[in-house]
All heavy atoms as an XYZ file, in Angstrom:
607
protein
N       0.831     -1.188      0.000
C       0.000      0.000      0.000
C       0.875      1.251      0.000
O       0.609      2.187     -0.742
C      -0.967      0.001      1.207
C      -1.716      1.303      1.318
C      -1.948     -1.132      1.103
N       1.927      1.249      0.820
C       2.804      2.419      0.874
C       3.524      2.617     -0.448
O       3.690      3.755     -0.892
C       3.796      2.296      2.048
C       3.043      2.409      3.374
C       4.874      3.375      1.976
C       3.878      2.168      4.597
N       3.935      1.526     -1.094
C       4.608      1.655     -2.383
C       3.704      2.289     -3.432
O       4.161      3.062     -4.267
C       5.092      0.291     -2.882
C       6.259     -0.241     -2.072
O       6.939      0.562     -1.409
O       6.468     -1.465     -2.090
N       2.424      1.971     -3.395
C       1.489      2.479     -4.403
C       0.981      3.881     -4.071
O       0.908      4.741     -4.939
C       0.294      1.523     -4.535
C      -0.678      1.945     -5.612
C      -1.780      0.928     -5.814
C      -2.732      1.378     -6.898
N      -3.818      0.431     -7.110
N       0.623      4.141     -2.802
C      -0.024      5.390     -2.435
C       0.866      6.340     -1.638
O       0.594      7.534     -1.592
C      -1.280      5.107     -1.606
C      -2.347      4.384     -2.378
C      -2.568      3.033     -2.192
C      -3.139      5.059     -3.293
C      -3.559      2.365     -2.899
C      -4.121      4.400     -4.005
C      -4.324      3.054     -3.803
O      -5.305      2.398     -4.498
N       1.877      5.820     -0.966
C       2.745      6.648     -0.141
C       2.305      6.635      1.319
O       1.145      6.380      1.639
N       3.262      6.927      2.183
C       2.999      6.881      3.618
C       2.032      7.970      4.074
O       1.201      7.749      4.950
C       4.310      6.989      4.390
N       2.128      9.170      3.489
C       1.251     10.263      3.914
C      -0.214      9.969      3.606
O      -1.095     10.256      4.418
C       1.670     11.577      3.251
C       3.016     12.073      3.761
O       3.341     11.777      4.929
O       3.731     12.736      2.999
N      -0.481      9.412      2.440
C      -1.866      9.070      2.100
C      -2.399      7.975      3.022
O      -3.562      8.021      3.438
C      -1.953      8.623      0.641
N      -1.552      7.009      3.366
C      -1.972      5.956      4.294
C      -2.248      6.536      5.678
O      -3.247      6.202      6.311
C      -0.924      4.857      4.371
C      -1.239      3.704      5.318
C      -2.531      2.994      4.904
C      -0.085      2.724      5.376
N      -1.387      7.442      6.143
C      -1.622      8.096      7.438
C      -2.948      8.851      7.437
O      -3.703      8.807      8.399
C      -0.483      9.063      7.753
C       0.769      8.407      8.206
C       1.787      9.464      8.633
N       3.103      8.889      8.609
C       4.054      9.214      7.741
N       3.852     10.135      6.832
N       5.223      8.630      7.797
N      -3.210      9.592      6.352
C      -4.461     10.344      6.266
C      -5.661      9.396      6.292
O      -6.641      9.635      6.979
C      -4.485     11.208      5.007
C      -5.759     11.976      4.883
C      -6.808     11.688      4.065
C      -6.140     13.127      5.624
N      -7.803     12.598      4.247
C      -7.431     13.500      5.198
C      -5.515     13.889      6.598
C      -8.099     14.598      5.719
C      -6.193     14.986      7.115
C      -7.461     15.320      6.676
N      -5.572      8.328      5.529
C      -6.654      7.344      5.486
C      -6.917      6.771      6.874
O      -8.063      6.678      7.307
C      -6.297      6.220      4.510
C      -7.214      5.036      4.584
C      -8.465      5.077      4.000
C      -6.824      3.879      5.244
C      -9.325      3.982      4.065
C      -7.664      2.782      5.315
C      -8.916      2.842      4.729
N      -5.864      6.384      7.577
C      -6.035      5.771      8.893
C      -6.533      6.759      9.942
O      -7.338      6.416     10.797
C      -4.712      5.134      9.350
C      -4.260      3.925      8.545
C      -2.866      3.505      8.972
C      -5.245      2.776      8.684
N      -6.059      8.004      9.881
C      -6.475      8.982     10.893
C      -7.846      9.569     10.606
O      -8.542      9.999     11.521
C      -5.446     10.108     10.992
O      -5.396     10.838      9.787
N      -8.246      9.578      9.355
C      -9.508     10.195      8.975
C     -10.617      9.168      8.731
O     -11.764      9.525      8.555
C      -9.298     11.030      7.697
C     -10.412     11.988      7.452
O     -10.965     12.573      8.373
N     -10.749     12.161      6.197
N     -10.268      7.888      8.743
C     -11.187      6.856      8.314
C     -12.225      6.394      9.311
O     -13.198      5.763      8.938
N     -12.036      6.667     10.599
C     -13.005      6.161     11.569
C     -12.914      6.956     12.869
O     -12.010      7.753     13.066
C     -12.745      4.689     11.871
O     -11.567      4.547     12.618
N     -13.855      6.686     13.737
C     -13.869      7.321     15.052
C     -12.822      6.647     15.943
O     -12.481      5.485     15.743
C     -15.251      7.199     15.677
N     -12.313      7.371     16.936
C     -11.323      6.763     17.836
C     -11.862      5.504     18.507
O     -13.020      5.443     18.917
C     -11.076      7.856     18.876
C     -11.461      9.121     18.197
C     -12.566      8.753     17.241
N     -11.030      4.486     18.571
C     -11.403      3.239     19.226
C     -12.094      2.236     18.329
O     -12.386      1.122     18.760
N     -12.377      2.602     17.099
C     -13.041      1.678     16.184
C     -12.048      1.132     15.166
O     -11.068      1.780     14.828
C     -14.179      2.377     15.442
C     -15.323      2.757     16.343
C     -16.481      3.329     15.538
O     -16.354      3.625     14.364
N     -17.609      3.496     16.192
N     -12.326     -0.068     14.692
C     -11.489     -0.656     13.660
C     -11.725      0.062     12.337
O     -12.806      0.584     12.077
C     -11.808     -2.138     13.483
C     -11.405     -2.959     14.697
O     -10.531     -2.495     15.459
O     -11.960     -4.049     14.873
N     -10.703      0.068     11.503
C     -10.791      0.704     10.190
C     -10.912     -0.384      9.138
O     -10.095     -1.296      9.076
C      -9.537      1.557      9.915
C      -9.607      2.187      8.542
C      -9.372      2.634     10.974
N     -11.936     -0.292      8.322
C     -12.073     -1.221      7.188
C     -11.335     -0.636      6.005
O     -11.608      0.488      5.583
C     -13.533     -1.411      6.819
C     -14.273     -2.192      7.844
C     -15.594     -2.610      7.312
N     -16.015     -3.748      8.110
C     -16.902     -4.610      7.748
N     -17.497     -4.483      6.581
N     -17.223     -5.618      8.524
N     -10.394     -1.402      5.475
C      -9.603     -0.923      4.357
C     -10.440     -0.911      3.091
O     -11.177     -1.850      2.800
C      -8.371     -1.799      4.143
C      -7.468     -1.267      3.075
C      -6.590     -0.241      3.359
C      -7.523     -1.772      1.796
C      -5.765      0.267      2.379
C      -6.710     -1.273      0.804
C      -5.824     -0.250      1.101
N     -10.317      0.181      2.335
C     -11.040      0.317      1.082
C     -10.125      0.998      0.075
O      -9.580      2.071      0.354
C     -12.295      1.168      1.306
O     -12.786      1.664      0.097
N      -9.951      0.376     -1.078
C      -9.119      0.996     -2.106
C      -9.744      2.294     -2.622
O      -9.022      3.219     -2.982
C      -8.861      0.027     -3.262
C      -7.770     -0.963     -2.937
C      -8.080     -2.278     -2.647
C      -6.442     -0.576     -2.905
C      -7.082     -3.193     -2.326
C      -5.439     -1.474     -2.596
C      -5.762     -2.776     -2.308
O      -4.771     -3.675     -1.988
N     -11.058      2.392     -2.643
C     -11.713      3.633     -3.070
C     -11.380      4.769     -2.124
O     -11.050      5.880     -2.554
C     -13.227      3.438     -3.142
C     -13.683      2.571     -4.285
C     -15.194      2.378     -4.290
O     -15.894      3.040     -3.504
O     -15.657      1.553     -5.095
N     -11.452      4.498     -0.820
C     -11.107      5.533      0.162
C      -9.609      5.830      0.146
O      -9.196      6.967      0.362
C     -11.551      5.112      1.559
C     -13.047      5.135      1.722
C     -13.457      4.780      3.132
C     -14.977      4.789      3.264
N     -15.411      4.422      4.615
N      -8.802      4.826     -0.144
C      -7.361      5.045     -0.246
C      -7.048      5.922     -1.449
O      -6.194      6.812     -1.368
C      -6.670      3.688     -0.358
C      -5.207      3.704     -0.077
S      -4.844      4.153      1.605
C      -3.424      5.156      1.319
N      -7.747      5.706     -2.573
C      -7.579      6.572     -3.745
C      -7.959      8.010     -3.410
O      -7.262      8.951     -3.799
C      -8.441      6.079     -4.914
C      -7.863      4.857     -5.606
O      -6.633      4.654     -5.539
O      -8.657      4.113     -6.208
N      -9.058      8.192     -2.691
C      -9.491      9.535     -2.304
C      -8.465     10.185     -1.381
O      -8.180     11.392     -1.512
C     -10.855      9.475     -1.632
N      -7.894      9.417     -0.473
C      -6.865      9.944      0.426
C      -5.632     10.367     -0.360
O      -5.061     11.434     -0.122
C      -6.466      8.891      1.467
O      -7.549      8.581      2.291
N      -5.225      9.552     -1.319
C      -4.064      9.894     -2.141
C      -4.334     11.167     -2.943
O      -3.470     12.045     -3.028
C      -3.721      8.741     -3.081
C      -2.499      9.036     -3.890
C      -1.206      8.848     -3.516
C      -2.469      9.609     -5.196
N      -0.365      9.263     -4.511
C      -1.115      9.746     -5.555
C      -3.444     10.031     -6.092
C      -0.709     10.278     -6.775
C      -3.046     10.560     -7.297
C      -1.700     10.670     -7.628
N      -5.533     11.283     -3.501
C      -5.877     12.487     -4.267
C      -5.831     13.728     -3.396
O      -5.329     14.780     -3.813
C      -7.260     12.346     -4.900
C      -7.267     11.384     -6.058
O      -6.255     11.173     -6.710
N      -8.408     10.783     -6.316
N      -6.333     13.631     -2.164
C      -6.326     14.772     -1.254
C      -4.895     15.170     -0.893
O      -4.535     16.349     -0.970
C      -7.122     14.449      0.014
C      -7.076     15.536      1.027
C      -7.802     16.703      0.837
C      -6.301     15.407      2.167
C      -7.747     17.722      1.772
C      -6.243     16.424      3.106
C      -6.970     17.586      2.911
N      -4.074     14.203     -0.524
C      -2.687     14.491     -0.162
C      -1.932     15.054     -1.360
O      -1.109     15.967     -1.225
C      -1.995     13.225      0.391
C      -2.641     12.816      1.715
C      -0.503     13.426      0.555
C      -2.538     13.836      2.829
N      -2.213     14.558     -2.549
C      -1.578     15.078     -3.757
C      -1.946     16.540     -3.982
O      -1.103     17.350     -4.383
C      -1.969     14.218     -4.953
C      -1.144     14.538     -6.172
O       0.063     14.707     -6.089
N      -1.794     14.620     -7.323
N      -3.193     16.917     -3.717
C      -3.602     18.316     -3.859
C      -2.882     19.201     -2.855
O      -2.442     20.303     -3.192
C      -5.113     18.444     -3.686
C      -5.863     17.929     -4.877
C      -7.343     17.984     -4.687
C      -7.987     17.373     -5.920
N      -9.360     17.045     -5.763
N      -2.735     18.736     -1.625
C      -2.006     19.503     -0.617
C      -0.553     19.692     -1.055
O       0.012     20.788     -0.938
C      -2.070     18.795      0.762
C      -3.507     18.694      1.258
C      -1.180     19.487      1.784
C      -4.183     20.030      1.489
N       0.057     18.630     -1.583
C       1.429     18.708     -2.075
C       1.537     19.732     -3.204
O       2.444     20.573     -3.214
C       1.893     17.337     -2.557
C       3.209     17.368     -3.282
C       3.405     17.313     -4.621
C       4.504     17.468     -2.693
N       4.740     17.365     -4.917
C       5.435     17.472     -3.747
C       4.962     17.558     -1.383
C       6.803     17.565     -3.523
C       6.330     17.647     -1.178
C       7.224     17.653     -2.233
N       0.622     19.677     -4.165
C       0.667     20.602     -5.296
C       0.475     22.045     -4.855
O       1.128     22.954     -5.378
C      -0.373     20.219     -6.343
C       0.016     18.980     -7.105
O       1.186     18.639     -7.209
N      -0.973     18.277     -7.624
N      -0.409     22.283     -3.899
C      -0.618     23.635     -3.385
C       0.655     24.150     -2.723
O       1.061     25.297     -2.947
C      -1.808     23.665     -2.399
C      -3.117     23.455     -3.157
C      -1.845     24.963     -1.606
C      -4.298     23.147     -2.264
N       1.290     23.319     -1.919
C       2.509     23.761     -1.240
C       3.627     24.049     -2.246
O       4.358     25.028     -2.097
C       2.960     22.735     -0.198
O       3.355     21.540     -0.815
N       3.758     23.217     -3.278
C       4.771     23.469     -4.313
C       4.467     24.751     -5.071
O       5.369     25.516     -5.395
C       4.832     22.287     -5.296
C       5.328     21.001     -4.678
C       6.755     21.069     -4.187
N       7.633     21.474     -5.275
C       8.776     22.110     -5.103
N       9.212     22.403     -3.909
N       9.516     22.448     -6.128
N       3.203     25.019     -5.366
C       2.816     26.253     -6.060
C       3.197     27.474     -5.234
O       3.762     28.439     -5.746
C       1.309     26.237     -6.331
C       0.802     27.503     -6.978
C       0.900     27.673     -8.351
C       0.235     28.516     -6.221
C       0.441     28.824     -8.953
C      -0.220     29.675     -6.821
C      -0.110     29.825     -8.181
O      -0.556     30.982     -8.766
N       2.907     27.417     -3.943
C       3.224     28.548     -3.070
C       4.733     28.762     -3.004
O       5.219     29.896     -3.139
C       2.625     28.332     -1.667
C       1.100     28.462     -1.738
C       3.205     29.316     -0.655
C       0.380     28.039     -0.468
N       5.496     27.688     -2.821
C       6.947     27.825     -2.748
C       7.536     28.329     -4.071
O       8.426     29.171     -4.079
C       7.583     26.476     -2.374
C       7.342     26.005     -0.950
C       7.879     24.590     -0.758
C       7.972     26.956      0.056
N       7.023     27.817     -5.174
C       7.534     28.186     -6.481
C       7.293     29.664     -6.795
O       8.127     30.321     -7.393
C       6.843     27.318     -7.540
C       7.602     27.142     -8.802
S       6.839     25.890     -9.878
C       5.129     26.352     -9.905
N       6.153     30.187     -6.379
C       5.792     31.560     -6.718
C       6.206     32.578     -5.669
O       5.844     33.749     -5.790
C       4.281     31.639     -6.960
C       3.914     30.985     -8.257
O       4.268     31.459     -9.321
N       3.237     29.855     -8.171
N       6.936     32.160     -4.656
C       7.377     33.095     -3.627
C       8.877     33.057     -3.413
O       9.374     33.550     -2.403
C       6.646     32.809     -2.306
C       5.193     33.225     -2.383
O       4.884     34.377     -2.546
N       4.310     32.246     -2.308
N       9.633     32.522     -4.385
C      11.083     32.487     -4.266
C      11.638     33.896     -4.303
O      11.230     34.727     -5.103
C      11.694     31.680     -5.415
C      11.597     30.189     -5.231
C      12.330     29.442     -6.321
O      13.427     29.876     -6.721
O      11.792     28.425     -6.770
N      12.581     34.181     -3.416
C      13.261     35.473     -3.410
C      12.475     36.611     -2.789
O      12.919     37.750     -2.827
N      11.311     36.339     -2.235
C      10.512     37.394     -1.615
C      10.760     37.433     -0.114
O      11.171     36.450      0.488
C       9.017     37.147     -1.860
C       8.543     37.110     -3.308
C       7.052     36.842     -3.345
C       8.863     38.400     -4.027
N      10.485     38.579      0.467
C      10.535     38.668      1.919
C       9.325     37.933      2.484
O       8.363     37.637      1.765
C      10.500     40.124      2.393
O       9.238     40.687      2.045
C      11.634     40.937      1.786
N       9.357     37.682      3.778
C       8.248     36.969      4.416
C       6.949     37.760      4.283
O       5.889     37.186      4.005
C       8.568     36.700      5.887
C       7.516     35.926      6.675
C       7.260     34.564      6.034
C       7.942     35.761      8.118
N       7.006     39.076      4.435
C       5.792     39.898      4.320
C       5.216     39.859      2.903
O       3.999     39.771      2.720
C       6.074     41.341      4.735
C       6.310     41.482      6.232
O       5.771     40.650      6.997
O       7.020     42.423      6.625
N       6.089     39.901      1.893
C       5.610     39.826      0.506
C       4.997     38.455      0.221
O       3.965     38.366     -0.451
C       6.763     40.079     -0.466
C       7.284     41.499     -0.460
C       8.578     41.626     -1.255
O       9.404     40.715     -1.251
N       8.747     42.764     -1.923
N       5.634     37.403      0.719
C       5.105     36.050      0.512
C       3.746     35.892      1.195
O       2.826     35.303      0.628
C       6.087     35.011      1.035
N       3.601     36.408      2.407
C       2.315     36.345      3.110
C       1.236     37.083      2.329
O       0.097     36.628      2.241
C       2.435     36.936      4.514
C       3.139     36.053      5.493
C       3.177     36.725      6.861
C       3.901     35.904      7.882
N       3.955     36.579      9.196
N       1.579     38.232      1.754
C       0.622     38.989      0.953
C       0.179     38.185     -0.273
O      -1.011     38.120     -0.590
C       1.227     40.319      0.521
C       0.344     41.244     -0.296
C      -0.870     41.694      0.516
C       1.137     42.449     -0.762
N       1.133     37.522     -0.950
C       0.795     36.694     -2.114
C      -0.091     35.522     -1.743
O      -1.056     35.215     -2.442
C       2.062     36.188     -2.796
C       2.724     37.247     -3.644
O       2.167     38.313     -3.874
N       3.913     36.951     -4.099
N       0.225     34.854     -0.641
C      -0.598     33.726     -0.202
C      -2.002     34.215      0.133
O      -2.994     33.579     -0.212
C       0.052     32.998      1.000
C      -0.907     31.996      1.606
C       1.333     32.320      0.569
N      -2.113     35.376      0.771
C      -3.422     35.956      1.076
C      -4.223     36.235     -0.177
O      -5.439     36.013     -0.218
N      -3.557     36.702     -1.233
C      -4.249     36.960     -2.501
C      -4.774     35.667     -3.118
O      -5.885     35.622     -3.633
C      -3.311     37.652     -3.491
C      -3.050     39.106     -3.175
C      -2.122     39.717     -4.197
C      -1.845     41.166     -3.899
N      -0.919     41.754     -4.885
N      -3.965     34.613     -3.061
C      -4.385     33.326     -3.619
C      -5.583     32.794     -2.849
O      -6.568     32.333     -3.434
C      -3.220     32.311     -3.610
C      -3.715     30.921     -3.955
C      -2.134     32.742     -4.574
N      -5.527     32.875     -1.532
C      -6.612     32.368     -0.699
C      -7.891     33.153     -0.937
O      -8.996     32.603     -0.972
C      -6.210     32.393      0.798
C      -7.397     32.117      1.691
C      -5.103     31.392      1.046
N      -7.778     34.466     -1.148
C      -8.969     35.305     -1.351
C      -9.477     35.271     -2.789
O     -10.431     35.945     -3.122
C      -8.699     36.743     -0.921
O      -7.776     37.352     -1.814
N      -8.820     34.513     -3.670
C      -9.317     34.350     -5.039
C      -8.752     35.340     -6.021
O      -9.256     35.470     -7.127
N      -7.709     36.039     -5.669
C      -7.097     37.017     -6.565
C      -5.780     36.479     -7.128
O      -4.804     37.194     -7.231
C      -6.848     38.324     -5.828
C      -8.089     38.963     -5.257
C      -7.761     40.169     -4.396
O      -6.638     40.622     -4.356
N      -8.763     40.692     -3.729
N      -5.767     35.218     -7.500
C      -4.526     34.569     -7.935
C      -3.890     35.270     -9.136
O      -2.683     35.268     -9.274
C      -4.783     33.103     -8.261
N      -4.684     35.861    -10.004
C      -4.143     36.559    -11.170
C      -3.353     37.799    -10.813
O      -2.575     38.310    -11.613
N      -3.505     38.309     -9.603
C      -2.821     39.529     -9.178
C      -1.594     39.251     -8.321
O      -1.050     40.177     -7.728
C      -3.789     40.418     -8.378
C      -4.994     40.830     -9.198
O      -4.885     41.015    -10.401
N      -6.140     40.946     -8.563
N      -1.141     38.018     -8.253
C      -0.017     37.666     -7.370
C       1.262     38.366     -7.792
O       2.051     38.761     -6.951
C       0.172     36.134     -7.330
C       1.463     35.752     -6.628
C      -0.999     35.503     -6.615
N       1.480     38.554     -9.087
C       2.732     39.176     -9.538
C       2.668     40.699     -9.555
O       3.646     41.337     -9.864
C       3.102     38.672    -10.948
O       2.022     38.952    -11.838
C       3.389     37.183    -10.919
N       1.530     41.274     -9.226
C       1.409     42.749     -9.210
C       2.191     43.366     -8.096
O       2.373     42.836     -7.055
C      -0.060     43.169     -9.090
C      -0.870     42.760    -10.311
O      -0.241     42.458    -11.341
O      -2.100     42.752    -10.216
């Protein structure tokens, strides 16, 4: 499972899959969904790092705020 989906997706699946104290039923469909979610988080973090190289912390925070508020086209302004 780790070779196919990665450790982070497996961790997300196990931590998000059931209530505390209950057994987790393994499902490839839910594992696929976990992998897709973790992949989106990875892509978002890479996008932020890629578009904030060489900026000060305040400038980077301003750019991230613009992306979050839906003004992604204005990040380079």
